[in-house]
N, C-alpha and C positions, 0 to 999 in steps of 0.2 A: 538395291540396284538404282542407279541414277536414271531418272526419267529422260526420255528422248527430248532434246531441245533445251535441257536445263542450262547447259553451258552457253547456248545461243542467247537465252534470255538474260543470264548473268552478265554476259559481255555487253548486251544492250543497256542494261541498267548501270553498269560500270561507266560506259561512255556517256550516258546521260548525267550521272553524278559528276564525272570529271568536267563535262561542259558547264554544268551549273557552278561548280567550284571556281573554274577559271573566270567565268563571267562575273561571279560575285566579287572575287578579289579585284579584278580589273575595274569594275564599276565602283566598288567601295573605296578604292584609292582615289578615284576622281571626285568623289563626294567631298574629300578632304583637300582637294587641290586648291592652291592659293593663286588666284589670278593676279597678274601684274599689269597695272595701267601705265600707259606711256604719258609722261608729264611734258609740260611745255619747256622749251629751252630759251633762256634769256641770253641777250648779247653779252659776250664776255671777251676779255683780252686773250690773245693766244697764250698757250701754256709756256712756261719757262723751258729753255732747252734742256733736254734730258735724254737718256738712252733707256728705253724699255726693254727689259728682258723677261722671259717667261720660263717657268720651270716647276718642277715637282719637289715636294718636301716629304721626307720619311719614306724611303724606298729601300728594300733589302736586296742583297745579292747573296751568292753562295758563301761569302765570308760569314754570314749568319748561319747557325746550325740548322735553321728551319726554312731555308730558301735554297734554290738551286740555280738561279739565273747568274750569268756572268756580267762583268762590267762592260765587255764589248757588246753583248746583246742589249744591255740597258742603253748604252750610248747610241747604238744604231736605232733603237726604238724611239728614243728621245728626239733624235734628229728627224726621223720620219714624222713624229707628232708635232714638229715645229717648235720644240723646246730648246732653250739656251743653257739651262743648268738643271742638275738633279742633286738634291741634298740626300746623300745616303745615310742610313741609320742602322747599320749592321750592329748586332750584338755579339760579343765575343764569348766563347766558352773556354773552359780551362785548357783544352787541347789545341787551341788556335795558334798557329805560328806567329810570333811577335813581328816577324819581318813583313807580314801582310798588312800591318797596321802602321807602318812608318810614314808612308806618303799621306799627306793631309788633303791634297787636291791634285787634280790632273785634267788636262784637256784630252778628250777622246772623241774623234770624229766631229770636232767643232763644238762639242758639248762640254761644259764645265761640270766635272764630277767632284763634288765636295764630299770627301770621305769621312763623314761623321760617324758617331757611335750612338747607340741607344743604351743607356745605362740606368740602373735603378739606384736612386739615392735613398738609403735606408730610412724608413719612417716618413718619407716624403712622397715618393712616386717616381715615375719614369721621366727621363730627360734625354733630349737629343743634344749632342754637343760635338763641336769640332775643334781642332787645334789644341786639345789637351795633349801634353807631350808624352803621355804614356797610355797604353790601352788598358782599360779597367773593365772588369765584369760588373762590379757594383761599387758604390761609394758608401762606406760605413761611418764616415766621420761627421755626418750631419750636414744640414743645409748651409750653415754659415761657413764651415770649412770648405765645402764644395764651391761656394760662390767666391771665396777667397782664391781658390785654385783657378777658377775660371777667369777672374780678374787678372791674376798673375800671368796667365797664358794668353790673354786677350781673346779668349774663346767666345764662340757664338752658341747660345743656348736656347732651346725650345722646350716648353712644357708639352709632353706627349701623353696621350690618352687621359686628358683631364677628367672626362666623364666615362671612363672605361669600366672594365670589370673591377670588382672590389680590390683585387690585388694590384691593379695597375693605376687606379684612379688617384688623382692628385689630392693630397690630404690638407695642405695649408689653405687658409681662407683666401689667400692672394698669392701673387708671384713676383713681388718686387725683386729686381736683380736679374730676372730672366728676360732675354731679348724678345721672345715671341711665345704665343700661346695657341695651340691647335683648337680653335673654336669649331672648326669642322674636322672631324676625324672620320675618314671614309670607312675604315675597317670597323670601328665601333658601331656605326650606324648599320653597316652591312650585317654584322653579327646579330643585331637586334632584329633586322628584317628576316634573316635566315633562321631565327629562333621563334618566329611568329607563325600563326596558322597559314600564312601565305608562302611558306618556305618552298612548297612544290612548284608553285607558280613562278617564283623567282629563279629557282634552279633550272627549270625548263627554259626560261627566257635567257639565262646566262649561257647555258650550253648551246642553245640555238643561236645565240649571238656570236659565239666563237666560231660556229660552223658557217655562218652566213656573212661574217665580216662586219657585224653591227654590234659587237660586244660592248663598245663604249656607251652606246645608247641605253643598253639594259643595265650596265653598272650604274649609270646616272639615275636610272629609274628607282634604284634602291633608295636614293635620296628624294627624288621628286614625288614619288607616290606617297601620299599621306604627308606632304611636306611640312605641315604645321608642327608635327612632333619634333623632327630634327631641327627645324628653324627655332623653335622655342628652346630646345636643348642647346643650340649654338649660342643664342643670346644669353641664356643663363650661364653658360660656360664663360663667355666673355665677361659678364658681370662679375663672376667669381674671380676671374683672373685679374680684373682691374680694380679691386677693392681700393681703399684709400691708401696712398703712400704714407708710411709711418715716419714720424720725426724721431729724433734720438730720444730714447727713454729717459725719464728723470734719473739723474745721477750718472748718466753717461756723458763723457766729454764730447763725443761726436757720434755721428751715425755710423752703422756698420755696413757690411756688404748686403745686408737684408734691406737697407733703405736706399733702393735704387729706382730708376724710372720704371714705370709700369710697362707690361709687355704689349707687343703688337699682335693683332689677330692675323693668323695664317691658316691655311688648310693643309692637312696631312693625309697621306694615302695609307701608310702602313702596308705597303704592297709586298707580298711574299709569293713569288712563283713556287708552286708546290710540286708540279709534275710536268712531264713532257708528253704531249700527244703524239700520235703517229706522224712521222715526218720531222720530229724534233721541236715542234712549236711548244712554247711554255704555256702552262695553265695555272693560275690566271696569267694572261699574257701582258708583258710590258706595253706592247703597242697599243692595246685597248685601254688599259688603266691610266696611262699617261695622258690620255685625251679627256680625262674626266675633271679632276679638281686641280686647277692651275693657279699658281701664284705669279702675279705680274708685279715686277719691281722696277722702280725708276732709279737709275744710277746717275751720278753726276757726269760720268764720262764712260765711253765704251770700255769694256774690260780689256786689259792688255794681255800679252802672251804669258806672263807669270801667273800660273794657276793659283798660287797661295795669295798673291796680291789681289787677284780677281775675287777670290772667296772672301777676303777681308772686306772688299768694297761691297759685295753683295750682302754680307752680314750687317755692315754699318747702315745700309739703306733700309733693310728690314727693321733694324732696331729703331731708327728714327720714324718709322711708320709709313714709308713710301712704298706701300704694297697694297694690292687688293686681290681678291680671289674670284675667279670665274669658274662656272661649271661648263666645261667644254668650250668650243669655239675659240681656240687659241688666237688665231689671226684676227678675228672680228673684235676680240677684246683688247687688242693692242692699242686701238684708237680710243678706248674708253677713257673718259675724264671724270674724276671724282671732285665734287665741289659742294660748297655750302651756299645755299641760296638765301639771300636776305632781301628785305624790301629796298627797292631802288637799285639792285644790281646783283651780281653773282661773284662770289669769291671762289677761286679754283685753286686746288692743290693737285698737281699731277705727278 
């Protein structure tokens, strides 16, 4: 027979243990917090005229077999988050209707939706690609034939999950020929956090954030708490993606598709809405995740009404490196200028 008061004492010790756990995780994350100091600003000429657009890369809709959000919901959430474009990365399964993959870009609610694909290149890793003239589940012909197809179709390519799970991680030592490289991969870092001893802390924070309208802050906390680890991983990832460009091998008359400019650093979300909460709201919600990791791109001119032409202009700007990534604060980051400071002046590229 259980003694009287046993459950009361058990509940008390459970609450004490839970309080110690949450306090320890919260404090432990801040021991590893990296402080950023504000530097001095030198006089500099005004930036060259350009058009800044902001958007998200690597987002899934219900065209993917493991997501349920619609393009209309995505466009509405992107507009509410102050974004101008979203690069979709849906992956096709064998039963997906080919007609759903014919359009390569579209304007929806003032947001440019670039309808890319996430595919697996056999023996290489996962790639985000748009404007390939057919929908493929995976590419079995190897890297060189894939890049030849990309070049033929003037496609835009991004290395996805470069430091992901063993089955997804990028295998080559570099990525010449690819336009961009996900140095920040939100989903991969989130998986690491949610597989750590702090999983309960983060799950409670995420669910609480969805209920209180502060979900984007708690999603960002997955990156910010203990920031040194993901920061080092991102630097290491960029270093791996940027290896030395290779010249033509001895005996070859010319360079191949593998001998192309090095990739640009971008941030990817790998966002998959998995369920609907009461009232129809998605979880994870587009509205909160699109306010986390944002790519800011400088275009030569405002995008026109043709969505395919606008997507080409966006891809070209990212390829040449006119992009930076912000963690939240879409509007505040629009005025950010990237520069190289040297003695006697400041050189800016915006």
